[in-house]
C-alpha positions as CSV (number, residue, x, y, z in Angstrom):
1,M,-13.3,24.9,-21.0
2,T,-9.7,24.2,-19.0
3,V,-10.2,23.8,-15.4
4,N,-6.6,25.0,-13.9
5,M,-6.1,23.0,-10.4
6,T,-4.5,23.6,-7.7
7,K,-2.1,20.7,-5.7
8,G,-5.8,18.1,-3.8
9,Q,-8.0,19.3,-6.1
10,A,-10.2,16.8,-7.7
11,I,-12.9,17.1,-10.8
12,S,-15.0,14.4,-12.7
13,L,-13.9,13.9,-16.0
14,Q,-17.0,13.9,-17.4
15,K,-17.9,16.3,-21.3
16,N,-19.6,19.3,-21.3
17,D,-23.1,18.0,-23.0
18,G,-22.9,15.7,-19.5
19,G,-21.7,12.6,-21.7
20,T,-19.2,10.3,-20.6
21,L,-15.6,10.2,-21.4
22,T,-13.8,7.2,-23.5
23,A,-10.4,8.2,-24.5
24,V,-8.4,10.5,-22.8
25,R,-4.4,11.7,-23.2
26,M,-2.6,13.2,-20.6
27,G,0.0,15.3,-21.8
28,L,3.3,16.2,-19.9
29,G,5.5,19.0,-21.1
30,W,7.9,21.3,-19.5
31,Q,11.2,23.1,-20.5
32,A,15.3,23.5,-18.7
33,A,15.4,26.6,-16.6
34,P,17.7,28.5,-18.2
35,R,20.7,28.7,-15.7
36,R,23.0,31.8,-14.7
37,G,26.5,31.1,-15.8
38,L,29.9,33.1,-16.0
39,F,29.4,33.9,-19.8
40,G,25.4,34.4,-19.3
41,S,22.2,32.3,-19.3
42,R,22.1,28.6,-20.8
43,T,19.8,25.7,-20.7
44,R,21.0,21.7,-20.1
45,E,18.5,19.4,-21.2
46,I,16.6,17.4,-19.0
47,D,14.9,14.4,-19.9
48,L,11.6,13.8,-17.6
49,D,9.2,10.7,-18.1
50,A,5.9,10.2,-17.6
51,S,5.0,7.0,-16.7
52,A,1.0,5.2,-15.5
53,V,0.6,2.3,-12.8
54,L,-2.0,1.3,-12.9
55,F,-4.0,-0.4,-9.7
56,A,-6.3,-2.5,-9.0
57,D,-7.5,-2.3,-5.3
58,K,-4.8,-0.5,-4.4
59,Q,-2.8,-2.7,-5.6
60,P,-0.2,-2.3,-9.2
61,V,-0.9,-5.1,-11.7
62,D,0.3,-2.8,-14.2
63,V,2.5,-0.3,-15.7
64,V,3.0,1.9,-18.9
65,F,6.2,4.0,-18.9
66,F,9.3,4.4,-22.0
67,R,10.4,0.9,-21.6
68,H,6.9,-0.7,-21.5
69,L,5.1,1.4,-24.2
70,V,1.7,-0.3,-23.7
71,S,-0.5,-1.9,-21.2
72,D,-0.8,-6.2,-20.9
73,D,-4.3,-5.5,-22.2
74,G,-3.8,-2.7,-24.9
75,S,-5.9,0.0,-23.2
76,V,-3.3,2.6,-21.9
77,R,-0.7,3.5,-24.5
78,H,2.4,5.8,-23.8
79,T,3.9,7.8,-27.2
80,G,6.7,7.3,-26.7
81,D,10.2,9.3,-25.1
82,N,10.8,12.4,-25.8
83,L,14.6,13.3,-23.9
84,V,14.8,16.8,-24.1
85,G,11.4,18.2,-23.0
86,G,10.3,21.9,-24.5
87,V,9.7,20.3,-28.2
88,G,6.7,21.9,-27.9
89,Q,7.3,25.1,-27.3
90,G,4.0,24.5,-24.5
91,G,2.7,21.8,-26.1
92,D,3.2,18.1,-24.6
93,D,6.1,16.8,-24.3
94,E,5.1,13.0,-24.0
95,A,1.3,11.6,-23.9
96,I,0.1,9.0,-23.1
97,L,-3.7,7.5,-23.9
98,V,-6.3,5.5,-22.5
99,D,-9.2,4.5,-23.6
100,L,-11.2,4.5,-20.8
101,Q,-14.2,2.2,-22.1
102,R,-11.1,-0.7,-22.6
103,L,-10.0,-0.8,-19.3
104,P,-10.9,-3.7,-17.3
105,V,-13.5,-3.7,-14.7
106,H,-11.0,-4.6,-11.2
107,I,-8.4,-1.6,-12.5
108,D,-10.2,1.8,-10.3
109,Q,-6.8,4.0,-10.2
110,I,-4.2,5.4,-12.4
111,V,-1.5,7.3,-11.4
112,F,0.5,9.4,-13.2
113,T,4.4,10.2,-12.5
114,V,7.3,11.8,-14.1
115,N,10.5,11.6,-12.3
116,S,13.7,12.7,-14.0
117,F,15.4,9.4,-15.1
118,T,19.0,11.5,-15.2
119,G,19.3,12.4,-11.8
120,Q,18.3,16.5,-12.6
121,T,16.0,17.9,-9.7
122,F,13.3,20.2,-10.5
123,Q,14.7,23.3,-9.6
124,E,16.7,22.7,-13.3
125,V,12.9,22.7,-14.7
126,Q,10.6,24.9,-15.5
127,N,7.0,25.1,-17.2
128,A,6.1,22.2,-16.0
129,F,2.2,20.9,-16.4
130,C,0.1,17.4,-16.8
131,R,-2.9,17.8,-18.4
132,I,-6.2,15.9,-19.0
133,V,-7.7,15.9,-23.2
134,D,-10.8,14.2,-24.0
135,E,-8.7,12.8,-27.5
136,T,-11.9,12.4,-28.8
137,N,-11.8,15.7,-29.8
138,G,-8.9,17.6,-28.1
139,Q,-10.2,19.9,-25.5
140,E,-8.8,20.3,-22.7
141,L,-10.6,19.1,-20.0
142,A,-8.0,20.0,-16.6
143,R,-4.4,21.0,-16.6
144,Y,-2.4,20.6,-13.2
145,T,1.1,23.6,-12.7
146,L,3.9,22.7,-11.5
147,A,4.8,25.9,-9.3
148,G,8.6,26.5,-8.7
149,G,11.2,23.8,-8.3
150,G,12.7,22.1,-5.9
151,A,15.5,19.6,-4.8
152,Y,13.4,16.7,-6.0
153,T,13.5,14.5,-8.9
154,A,10.7,13.2,-9.2
155,Q,6.4,14.6,-9.2
156,I,3.5,12.2,-8.5
157,M,1.2,14.8,-10.4
158,A,-2.6,13.3,-10.7
159,K,-4.9,10.1,-10.3
160,V,-7.3,9.0,-12.2
161,H,-9.7,6.9,-11.0
162,R,-13.0,5.0,-11.1
163,A,-16.2,7.7,-9.6
164,G,-19.5,5.9,-9.7
165,T,-20.2,4.8,-13.6
166,G,-17.7,7.6,-14.6
167,W,-14.3,8.7,-13.5
168,S,-12.5,11.9,-11.8
169,M,-9.3,14.1,-11.7
170,T,-7.5,14.5,-7.9
171,A,-4.3,16.7,-8.9
172,L,-1.5,15.3,-6.5
173,G,1.8,17.2,-6.6
174,T,4.0,15.1,-4.5
175,P,7.1,16.2,-4.8
176,A,9.3,12.4,-4.5
177,N,13.0,11.0,-5.2
178,G,13.5,8.3,-7.9
179,R,14.1,8.0,-11.8
180,T,11.9,5.5,-12.0
181,F,8.3,5.1,-11.9
182,Q,9.0,1.6,-9.9
183,D,11.3,4.0,-7.2
184,L,8.4,6.0,-6.3
185,M,5.9,3.3,-5.2
186,P,6.5,4.2,-1.0
187,S,5.4,7.8,-2.3
188,I,2.4,6.3,-4.3
189,L,0.8,4.1,-2.1
190,P,-0.3,6.7,0.5
191,L,-2.1,8.8,-1.7
192,L,-4.4,6.1,-3.5
């Protein structure tokens, strides 16, 4: 059963049978919003980029994004850059796979961001979402839907963080501006 999350909501990432998750996928999907013009509605391709910043004690130690597809330890992997969105027709346009068992013990948080590399604002995006899927069986565990666009170029979507012996997810939904994850670091750090 999927939990539809609201901004600031946190949930435990535990299997329905009480077992521990071993691998998750953060999926990102979006579509270009139609714009009204003189000759009707049209859409423009939107290039959003998913990134995962790995933290140890509130310090960034690694990142996975379209220019660095695999974390240094191999536990986090980006499936590749999608330059237009909407290809999945409601499915994931970009995905980041996280092998929770392989994550080094000092990694205590992973923050997932999305940014417009080409500088378009979220006013030009619709149906954007971030979801966490149990990669072992394909079951969607949680979904955070970005409601409404805005005059910003990035969104700090969610974080997955250690909670005791397991993991939790918090929907952040914090707007920011920047073309890459590096530009978002000043906005990410207060959310840890």
